[in-house]
ROLUM-729110 format. One record per atom (N, C-alpha, C, O): residue in three letters; z, y, x. Coordinates in steps of 0.05 Angstrom, whole numbers, plus 5000, padded with zeros to 4 digits. Example, Ala and Ser with C-alpha at 12.3 -4.5 7.8 and 13.67 -1.06 7.14 Angstrom:
2
ala515648865264ala515649105246ala515649345264ala516949345285ser514249555257ser514349795273ser515750015258ser516150235268
END
This chain:
417
met500049755015met500150005001met500050245021met498650445015arg501450255043arg501550475057arg498750565068arg498150795069arg496950345076arg494650375083arg493050475064arg491450655069his493350385041his491650495013his492150805014his490150955015lys494750905014lys495451215013lys493951345036lys492651555033arg494451235061arg493251325081arg490451325078arg489251495092phe488951175064phe486051245064phe485551455048phe483851625054ala487251455018ala486951675003ala487051965015ala485652145007glu488851995035glu489552225043glu487352305064glu486852545068gln485952105078gln484152185096gln480952225085gln479052355096asn480852085060asn478152095050asn477552285025asn475352365018leu479952345014leu479552534989leu479152814992leu480752935007gly477252954981gly476853224986gly479053404973gly479753624982gly480053284951gly481553454934gly484753444937gly486053614925gly486053274952gly488353224954gly490253394968gly491753524954gly490353414998gly491653625011gly494653605011gly495853395007ile495953835015ile498953855017ile499753744990ile501453564991his498653834964his499953734940his499853444937his501653314926phe497653324946phe498053004947phe500352894961phe501852724951arg500553004985arg502752895004arg505552954991arg507352794995arg505853174977arg508153254964arg508653034942arg510852934938ala506352954926ala506852774905ala507452484915ala508852324903leu506152424943leu507352194954leu509752144961leu510851924960lys511152404973lys513952394977lys515852384955lys517952274959ser515252494932ser517052464906ser514952434881ser513952614868pro514352174878pro512652104858pro514752144830pro513952214808lys517052104835lys518652164807lys520252394804lys522052414788gly519552584821gly520952854822gly519653064800gly518952964779gly519253284805gly518653514791gly515653484782gly514953514758ala514153444801ala511053374795ala510753164771ala509653194750ala511952974781ala511352754762ala512752744732ala511952604713asn514752914731asn515952944702asn515053164689asn516253214668gly512853324696gly511953504679gly512753814691gly511654014681ser514353834710ser515354074721ser513354134746ser511254024752gly514854364760gly512854384787gly510654594775gly510354704753thr509054594798thr506854794796thr504554594781thr504654354775gln502254784778gln499954614761gln498854404780gln498254164775lys498554534805lys496954334828lys499054124834lys498153914845glu501354134831glu503253914840glu502953714813glu502653474818arg503153784792arg502553624770arg500253454768arg500153214761his497753644777his495253484779his495453264798his494553044795ala496853344820ala496653134847ala498552884835ala498152654842ala500452934818ala502052724808ala500552534788ala501152294785ala498752644776ala496752514759ala494752364771ala494052134765cys493852524792cys491852374814cys493452134829cys492351924835leu495652174834leu497151944846leu497651704830leu497451484841ser498251724804ser498651554784ser495951414781ser495951174779phe493751534780phe491251414778phe490351244802phe489051034799trp491051334825trp490751154855trp492450914852trp491550694857asn494850954842asn496450704840asn495550504822asn496050264828asp494350564801asp493050354788asp490450284797asp489650074788cys488850414814cys486550304825cys487750134849cys486549924855ser489950204861ser490949994884ser491949724870ser492249514884lys492449734845lys493249454834lys491349274832lys491949044826thr488749354837thr486649164831thr485349064861thr483648894862leu486349174882leu485649124904leu486748884920leu489148824917ser485348734934ser486448504949ser486148544976ser483748584983gly487948544994gly488048595022gly486948875025gly487449055010asn485548885045asn483849155052asn481449205049asn480349375063val480149045029val477249075015val477549044986val479048894975ala475449244973ala475249224945ala474149004935ala472248924947pro475248864912pro473748654898pro471048704891pro470248924885ala469548484891ala466548534883ala466448614850ala464748774840lys468148504838lys468048514807lys470848624799lys472748464797pro471148894793pro473649004784pro474548824759pro472948714745pro477048814756pro478448664730pro478248804705pro478448684684phe477649084707phe477349214682phe475349464685phe474949564707ser474349554663ser472249754664ser472850044682ser474450194671met472050124702met472550374713met472550594696met474350764696gln470350584677gln470150834659gln472450824636gln473551034627ala473150564629ala475650534610ala477750654621ala478950824609arg478650554649arg480750654662arg480850934664arg482951044656tyr478851084673tyr478851354678tyr479151494649tyr480551694648ile478051394626ile477851544602ile481451524593ile482551704581gln482751314601gln485351284593gln486951454609gln488651584597his486751474632his488151654648his487751994645his489552164648lys484752034638lys484452304627lys485952374606lys487152594607glu486152224587glu487352254559glu490552264566glu491952404553thr491552134583thr494352144593thr495252374605thr497252514598his493352414626his494652654648his492752914646his493153114659gly490752884628gly489053104630gly486653074649gly485752854655his485353324661his483353304674his483753204702his485753294714leu482253024717leu482952914742leu480153014759leu477953044750asp480853044781asp478853164801asp476852964805asp477352714805arg474353084807arg471852854810arg472352684837arg471452454835ser473252744858ser473652624880ser475352384874ser475052194890trp477152354855trp478852114850trp476851934831trp477251694831val475152034819val473251874800val471451754817val470751524815phe470351944841phe468751844862phe470051584878phe468851374883leu472551634885leu474151414901leu473851174885leu472550984893trp475051174859trp475550954844trp472950784843trp473050534844his470950904842his468250764832his467250664858his465850454858arg467950794883arg467150674907arg468750384912arg467850174922val471050424903val473350214908val472449954890val472749714898cys471350014870cys470949754847cys468549694844cys468149464837ser466149884849ser463249784841ser461849824862ser459549794856cys462149884889cys460249894906cys460649714934cys460149774958gly461649484923gly461549214942gly464549264958gly466349414950lys464449104981lys467049094994lys466949345017lys465249355034ile468749505014ile468949745030ile471449745048ile473549725037ser471449775073ser473749755085ser475249995079ser474050215076phe478249975076phe479350215069phe480350395097phe481750595094met479550315117met479950475144met477350585153met477150655176ser475150595134ser472650695143ser473050945141ser474451055125pro471351105163pro471551395161pro470451565145pro468451475134arg471251815138arg470251935116arg467551975114arg466551995091thr466151985136thr462852025134thr461551815123thr459351835114lys462951595125lys461551345115lys460751345085lys459051195076his462251515068his461451525038his461251815033his460451875010met461851995049met461552275041met459352405048met459452655047asn457052295056asn454652365067asn452552305048asn450252285056gly453152265023gly450752215001gly450551914995gly448551844982gly452151735002gly451651454995gly452651364971gly454351184972phe451951454950phe453151434923phe451451214908phe448951204912cys452551064894cys451450864877cys450251004853cys450551254851met449150884835met447651014811met449851044794met450151274787gln451650894786gln453650914768gln455551174774gln456351334757thr456151194803thr457951364811thr456551664808thr457851864802leu454051674814leu452551894807leu452552004778leu452752234771ser452251794763ser452551864734ser454751984725ser454452164708ile457051924736ile459752034731ile459952274740ile460752464727leu459252284765leu459452574775leu457752794760leu458553024756ile455152714751ile453952884736ile455152944709ile454653164699asn456552774697asn457952834671asn460253004675asn460953164658glu461452964698glu463853164703glu462553464712glu463753674707tyr460453444723tyr459453734727tyr458453854703tyr458754094699leu457253684685leu456453804660leu459353934645leu459454164635glu460953774645glu463453854633glu464854094643glu466254254631ser464354084669ser465754354683ser463954594676ser464954814673cys461154554674cys459754744667cys460354914638cys460355154634gln461054704621gln461454764593gln464054914591gln464255144582tyr466154764601tyr469054874597tyr469855084617tyr471455264609glu468955084641glu470355204663glu468155484671glu469055704675lys465655434672lys463455604673lys463055784648lys462456024649lys463355634626lys462555744602lys459555794597lys458755994586leu458155614606leu454955674606leu454155604575leu455655484559ser451955694570ser450955684541ser449755374537ser448655244555ala450155294510ala449255024506ala446554984514ala445954754523tyr444455184513tyr441955154522tyr441755084555tyr440154934565thr443255194567thr443255164598thr444054924601thr442554774614ile446354834591ile447854554593ile445754334584ile445654134598lys444254364564lys442054194557lys439854144580lys438953924587ala439254394590ala437154414607ala438254204633ala436954004641tyr440654284644tyr441754194667tyr442253884660tyr442053734679ser442853784639ser442953494631ser440653394633ser440653194648ile438253464621ile435853344623ile434653324655ile433653114664asp434953534668asp433953534697asp435753354712asp434753194727leu438453374708leu439753194727leu439652894721leu440152724738arg439052834695arg438752554682arg435852484699arg435552264710gln434052644699gln431252564710gln431852524740gln430752334751tyr433452674754tyr433652614781tyr434852354784tyr434052174799leu437252334766leu438652054768leu436851814764leu437251604777ser434951834747ser433251624743ser431251594767ser430351384774phe430751804775phe428551774802phe429751624826phe428851424838ala432251764832ala433651694854ala435151434855ala435451294876gly435951364831gly437651084831gly439851064854gly441551244859asn439550824868asn441650794889asn441150964916asn442750954934ser439051114917ser438151224938ser440251414952ser441951524939arg440051444979arg441751694989arg440951934981arg438651974975met443052124981met442652404973met441852554997met443652695008asp439452555006asp438952635030asp436152745031asp434652695012lys435152885050lys432853015053lys430652895045lys429153005030glu430152635055glu427952465048glu427652405019glu425452405010thr429852345003thr430152284976thr428752554963thr426652554951leu430352764970leu429253014961leu426353084965leu425153204947asn424953024987asn422253084989asn420752884970asn418652954959glu421552664967glu419952444951glu419852544923glu417852524908tyr422652674915tyr423052744886tyr421353024881tyr420553104859ile420953144903ile419453434900ile416653344894ile415353434875arg415453154912arg412853054907arg412252924880arg409952934871phe414252774866phe414152634841phe413952854820phe412252834803leu415653094821leu415553304800leu413153444807leu412053524787asn411853514827asn409553644829asn407053484818asn404953604813gln407353234815gln405153074803gln405353084775gln403353044760lys407253114767lys408353104732lys408653364716lys408353374692phe409353574732phe410153784720phe408554074729phe407354074751ala408654284714ala407554524722ala409754674741ala412154634738pro408754834760pro410454934782pro412655084769pro414755054781arg412655214749arg415055364737arg417355144723arg419655214719ser416354924718ser417854694708ser419254574737ser421554484737val417854574756val418954434781val420854614792val422854514802lys420454874791lys422755064804lys425055034789lys427055024803arg425455014762arg427454994744arg429054734752arg431354734759lys427254514750lys428854244754lys430154224781lys432354114786leu428254354801leu429754344830leu432154534829leu434054484845ala432454754814ala434554944816ala436854824802ala439154884808ser436254604779ser438954444769ser439954294788ser442354264790val438154134808val439253964828val440754084845val443054014848arg439654314860arg440654454874arg443654554866arg445454524882ala444054654843ala446554744834ala448754524832ala451154544838phe447554324823phe449454064826phe450253954853phe452553854858phe448253984872phe448753864900phe451054064913phe452953974926his450754364907his451954554914his455154524904his457054584919asp455454424883asp458154394869asp459454144884asp461854154890leu458053944889leu459053704904leu460053744929leu462153634938glu458153954943glu459254084970glu461454244970glu463054254989tyr461754394947tyr464054614948tyr466654434943tyr468854494954asn466354234928asn468954054924asn469153804940asn470253594933glu467653854967glu468053674987glu467753404980glu469153234991ile465853314960ile464953014952ile462452974968ile461752764976leu461153224973leu458653144992leu459153335015leu459653575013met458953185040met459353315064met457053485074met457253695086val454953365069val452153505081val450753535057val450353335044asn449653785048asn448053865029asn445253815041asn444453935061pro443653625028pro440853625039pro439053885035pro437053915049phe439854055018phe438154305008phe438354485032phe436554635038ser440854475048ser441054655070ser438954605091ser438254775107lys438054385090lys435654325113lys433054295100lys431254195112leu432854395073leu430454385061leu429354625054leu430654765038his427254705062his425554975055his423654885031his421554765034val424354955011val421954944989val420555154977val421855304963arg418255194979arg416955444965arg414655324950arg412655244960ile415255334925ile413255274904ile411755544892ile412955724880gln409255534898gln407955754890gln406855714862gln405455514858ser407455894841ser406655894813ser405156134809ser405756344819pro402956094794pro401356314786pro402656484767pro403956404748gln402356774773gln404056984759gln401956974728gln399557004725gln403756914711gln402556904683gln403357184669gln405757254666leu401357344660leu402157584646leu403057444618leu402457224611pro404757624603pro405957584577pro403657584556pro401957764557arg403557394538arg401157394517arg402557534494arg404857464486val401057724483val401857874461val400557774436val398657624439ile401457834409ile399957784386ile398658044375ile399858264373pro396257994370pro394758254360pro396458354335pro397958214321thr395858574331thr397458734311thr396658654281thr398258634262gln394158604280gln392758494253gln394158204245gln394758144222ile394658044267ile396057754259ile398557804249ile399557684230ile399657964260ile402958004253ile403458134225ile405358094210his401058324221his401158444194his400358224173his401558224151asp398358034178asp397757854158asp400157644156asp400857544134leu401057594177leu403757404174leu405757534156leu406757394138leu406457764158leu408557854142leu407457904113leu409057874094gln405157974110gln403758044083gln404357784068gln405657774048asn402957554084asn403457284068asn406257214060asn406557074040ala408357304075ala410957254071ala411857394048ala413357284032tyr411157624046tyr411857804025tyr410557704001tyr412057683981asp407957643999asp407057573976asp408457283968asp408957243945ala409057113986ala410356843977ala413056913961ala413556783940tyr414657123969tyr417057183957tyr416757303928tyr418257263909arg414757443928arg413957613902arg413357333881arg413757333857ala412457153892ala411256903874ala414056743865ala413756563848gly416256783875gly418956673865gly419556463887gly420956273880lys418756453913lys419756273932lys422056383948lys421556543966lys424856303939lys426956443953lys426856373984lys427656553999glu426156143995glu426056144021glu424256324036glu424656374060ala422356414025ala420856624036ala422256844044ala421556944066leu424456954031leu426257174039leu427257114066leu427357284084arg428056884068arg429456814099arg427356824117arg427856914139asp424456744111asp422356754127asp421457054132asp420457114154ile421757214116ile420657494121ile423057604143ile422657744162val425457524135val427757634153val427057564180val426757744197val426857314187val426057184213val423757324224val424257414246leu421157364212leu419457484227leu419357804229leu418057924247glu420757924209glu421858194214glu423558224242glu422858374261leu425758074242leu427458104267leu426158064291leu426558204310leu424457844291leu423157794318leu421657994324leu421958084347phe419758124306phe418158344314phe419558624316phe418458784331ser421458694305ser423058904303ser424858954325ser425159184333thr426258714337thr428158754352thr427458604382thr428758654402gly425558434383gly424858304410gly426958094418gly427258034442leu428357984399leu430657794403leu429457514413leu427457404403arg430857404435arg430057134439arg430356924415arg431956984396val428956704415val429756564390val432656454390val433756434369ser433756404413ser436256304413ser438356484405ser440456404396glu437656784409glu439456974399glu438957044374glu440857154364leu436557004358leu436457024334leu438056814317leu439256884297cys437956564326cys439456324312cys442056364312cys443356284292ala443256504337ala446156554343ala447556744326ala449956774325leu445556884311leu446757134293leu448957044276leu448656824266ser451257174272ser453157084253ser454357334238ser453257554242arg456257304220arg457157544204arg458757724225arg459157964219glu459657634246glu461057804263glu459257974280glu460058184288thr456557884285thr454758054299thr452558164286thr450858294299phe452458124260phe450158244240phe451658434223phe452558344202leu452058694231leu453458884219leu451659104203leu450559294214leu451759054180leu450559264155leu452759484152leu455059444145thr451759724159thr453559944155thr451660174143thr449260174140gly453460384137gly451760604125gly449860734142gly448060864131asp449960704172asp448260794187asp445760624192asp443760734201gly445760334185gly443960174185gly444859894196gly447059804192leu443159784209leu443859474219leu444659514250leu443459634267arg446759394253arg447859394280arg448159064290arg449758914280leu446458984311leu446258744321leu447758704347leu446758824367leu449758574352leu450958524371leu450158274383leu450658064373val448858304407val447358054415val448157984446val448558134466tyr448457694443tyr449457574469tyr447657424482tyr447357184476gly445957554503gly443957404519gly444557214539gly446557074538lys442557214561lys443157014581lys445557124599lys446057354607gly447156874604gly449556994619gly451657104600gly453457234611arg451657074576arg453257254559arg453557504563arg455657624560lys451357614571lys450957934575lys451057994544lys450057844527glu452358234538glu452458324511glu450758594511glu450958764529arg449258604491arg447658874487arg447558904456arg447558714441val447459184447val447459244419val444359334411val443059484426ile443459264391ile440859374381ile441459484353ile442859344336gln440459744347gln440859874323gln438259914309gln436160004320ile438459844284ile436159854266ile436460034242ile437959954224thr435060264240thr435360464217thr433060494202thr432960684186thr430960334205thr428660384183thr429260294158thr429860064153pro429060514136pro429660444106pro429160204098pro430660044088glu426060184101glu425259914088glu426459634098glu426659444083leu427159634123leu428459414136leu431059404129leu431959184126ile432459584125ile435059604111ile435559474088ile437259294085ser433559594069ser433759474041ser432759184045ser433759014029leu431259104061leu430858784061leu433158624072leu433658394063phe434558724088phe436858564100phe439158584082phe440958414083glu439258794065glu441758804045glu441258594023glu443058474012thr438158584016thr437658413992thr438258134000thr439157983983tyr437658054025tyr438057814039tyr440757714041tyr441357484036tyr442657924050tyr445457854052tyr446957824025tyr449157714023gln445357944003gln446957883976gln445957613967gln447457463956lys443457543971lys442657293962lys444157043975lys444556843963tyr444757073999tyr445656874017tyr448656924027tyr449656804046ser449957114012ser452657184020ser454856964016ser456656964033ser454856753996ser456356523995ser455956364019ser457956294031met453756284028met453356114053met454156264078met455156134096ile453956514080ile454356674100ile457656694103ile458856674125gln458856734082gln461556744084gln463156464090gln465256434103glu461756284079glu462755994084glu462455904110glu464455804121gln459955914122gln459555794146gln458955994172gln458755914195gly458656224163gly458756434187gly456456564196gly456156804202ala454456354195ala451556384207ala450056594189ala451056644167ile447756724196ile446356874180ile443856764171ile442956844149leu442556574184leu440056454176leu440256174171leu441656044186tyr438956054151tyr439455754144tyr436955604137tyr435055724126asn436755354142asn434655214127asn434955114103asn436855174089arg432954944095arg433054864068arg435554674060arg436454674037gln436754504081gln439154374076gln441654534073gln443754434064gly441454804083gly443454944084gly445154984110gly447255114113his443654844130his444954834156his443855124170his441955264162pro445455174192pro444555414207pro441755364219pro441255144230leu440155544218leu437255534229leu436955494256leu437955664272ser435655284266ser434955214297ser432555324306ser430855404290pro432255334334pro429455474346pro427255274335pro424955364333gln427655024327gln425254874322gln424354984290gln422155034282ser426555014278ser425755114250ser424455404252ser422955444233val424555574269val423755834273val420955784279val419255914267arg420255604299arg417855524308arg416155454283arg413855534279gly417555294266gly416055164243gly415455344223gly413555284208ile416855594220ile416455794201ile413955954209ile412256034193ile413855984236ile411356134247ile408855994244ile406756104237arg408955714252arg406655554247arg405655564218arg403355604210lys407755514202lys406955494167lys405355734162lys403155694151tyr405956004169tyr404656254159tyr402156264177tyr400156384168leu402056164199leu399556194215leu397455994202leu395156064202lys397955774193lys396455584179lys395555704150lys393255674140arg397655854138arg396455994110arg394556194117arg392356194105ile395056374138ile392556574140ile390456484151ile388556644154gly390156204161gly388156094173gly387756204204gly385556274212gln389856224217gln389256354244gln389756104264gln391855974264pro387656054282pro388055824301pro389555934324pro389956174327gly390455764338gly391755844363gly395155784360gly396255724338asn396555814385asn399355744386asn400356034390asn399656174409val402456124369val404056354370val406956244372val407856074357thr408356334391thr410856224396thr412756464387thr411856694386pro415356404382pro417556624379pro417756844402pro417957084398his417456714429his417556914449his415357114451his415557334461met413157004439met411457214441met411357484424met410057684430phe413057444401phe414057634387phe415457844407phe414958084405arg417257744426arg418557894443arg416858054463arg417258294469his414657904472his412557994493his411558224475his411658434486thr410758224450thr409558414437thr410958664428thr409958884427phe413658594422phe415858834420phe415658994448phe415159234447ala416058884468ala416159064492ala413759224500ala413859454509thr411159074496thr408959184502thr408159454484thr407159664492ser408759374459ser408259614440ser409759834446ser408760054442leu412359824455leu414260034460leu413060174484leu412760414484leu412260024506leu411260144527leu408360314525leu407560504539glu407260184507glu404160304502glu405260584481glu403660764475ala407460584473ala408060814454ala409460994469ala410661174457gly409560984494gly410861164516gly413961154519gly415161354529met415260944512met418060924518met418560864544met417260694556asp420561014556asp421560914580asp422260664589asp424060554577ile421060554610ile421860224615ile424660204617ile425359974613arg426360354622arg429360344627arg430360254600arg431760054597tyr429660404582tyr430360364554tyr429360064543tyr430959924531ile426959994549ile425959764543ile427559534557ile428259334545gln428159564584gln429659364593gln432559324581gln433759114584thr433659574566thr436359534559thr435959404533thr437759244526leu433959434517leu433559294493leu432858994493leu433158844473leu431958924518leu430958664521leu433258494534leu433058254535gly435258614544gly437458504559gly436858384585gly438158194594his434758514598his434158404625his436158534649his436858764648ser436758364668ser438458454687ser437358614707ser438658794717ser434758564714ser433458684737ser430858834720ser429658724702ile430359074729ile428059264721ile425659054730ile423759064714thr425358904749thr422858754759thr422158564739thr419758524738thr423958404720thr423058264699thr421558464676thr419658384664thr422658704673thr421058854651thr418658944662thr416658964647gln418559024688gln415859144698gln413458984691gln411359104690ile413458704686ile411258554684ile409658644655ile407358584650tyr411458784638tyr409858884616tyr407959144623tyr406559244605thr407959244648thr406259434655thr403959344658thr402159494650his403259124669his400859024672his399058964646his396658994642val401358874627val399758824601val398859054585val396959034569ala400259274590ala399559544579ala397259724593ala396759954586ala395959584616ala394259734632ala391659814618ala390360004628asn390759684597asn388759794584asn389560044570asn388360254573his391660024555his392660264543his392660484558his391760704549gln394060454584gln394360654601gln391560844612gln391461094615thr389560664616thr386960734620thr386060964599thr385361184606leu386360884575leu385561044550leu387261284550leu386161494544leu390061274557leu391361514554leu390661704578leu390961944575leu389861594604leu389361784623leu386661894617leu386362134624ala384861784605ala382161914598ala382562104575ala380962284572glu384662084560glu385062244538glu386862454548glu386062684542lys388662464560lys390962624566lys390262814589lys390863054589his388762694611his388462844639his386763084631his384663074617pro388063314642pro386263544642pro382763554651pro380963704643arg382563334669arg379563354677arg378063274657arg375763354655gly378963104639gly377263004614gly376163244596gly374163244581lys377863464601lys377263684584lys375563904599lys375464124589met374363834621met372964044639met370063874636met369763634633thr367964104639thr365364004641thr363964174660thr363964414659phe362764024680phe361164124701phe358364014704phe358163784695ser356364094712ser353763994714ser352564034744ser353264224758leu351163864752leu349763884783leu347164074779leu345764124798
END
């Protein structure tokens, strides 16, 4: 048992002095619930380690553990609260990765030699940390989950090293567009950095890997004004014909076009962030990174529309809290918003693919062409950097050419040779 504890002290990244204190007095203040938070955490980890050590025989780990690692981990997590990922990693190395000497050096298993099940556990813990500690949005966590599961499926039991990453990059380049490849690699890079920060991974292969993926600059696609007019006109006509859900469709289309909201921001509107006052409609929007911005709408026609909608759906809004709902009475999803747009495109006989984000591009480009300062547009869109907003200056180039010809004094002068 002494050698087991010595191995734990030598090989775990998260133990340190608090772990040694727990070793000295496992029945003291840390174990009985008093003491500092780190000491209580160390006591829980020590209890976890003691259970692990009971399954060991001699100085090597059994090939087949007598009970499920995941079941034991869940049991301890429910009893003691969150356990550091280094302990999960240790337990899985002990029980699932063959016969490993307890006196092996730290670098033997801390340089990326994870088995597939260990990597899966670490990914789950990382996603949990993103959700509850970093407070990332559900959409970000979903993207991380998809990207990391894909890496897990590709890497399997391979080492987390430069060669494996190079093979993975080649695989991604064959399957996905450059922008998707960059996002997927960013997810894996963030995960590796987290492992390195928590001393679970000693050598981060990304530190020795220089990846430059050239993606063509794509100008934002905008929706012609006539198409937007036809979409709105068709929705208004449908509501006059007695279709109640058309009122919701009108609100969706009007908000997309009038505010430039992202589809996720639109679906997240609630009675706390959708505020109808005597001065108009005030939207409190939480964008990427939980950045907060306020959008004020004062157009009388739109205010009348939103008031009518709020009255029609007031019972659902008060009961569930969301603003927009589907046919089943559940809060509207981004997929439902895309379905609404496709429905009205089909009705007006307009071919092509119009996405909710194209309304955002159209909103920004229209304001820029109308002469609004780009800094104000940046604020309305919720961009952290002006560089992101400046891409719309390229889209508005044709309009700038017309303004130059119309407004510049040289156009009003006449000379002849």
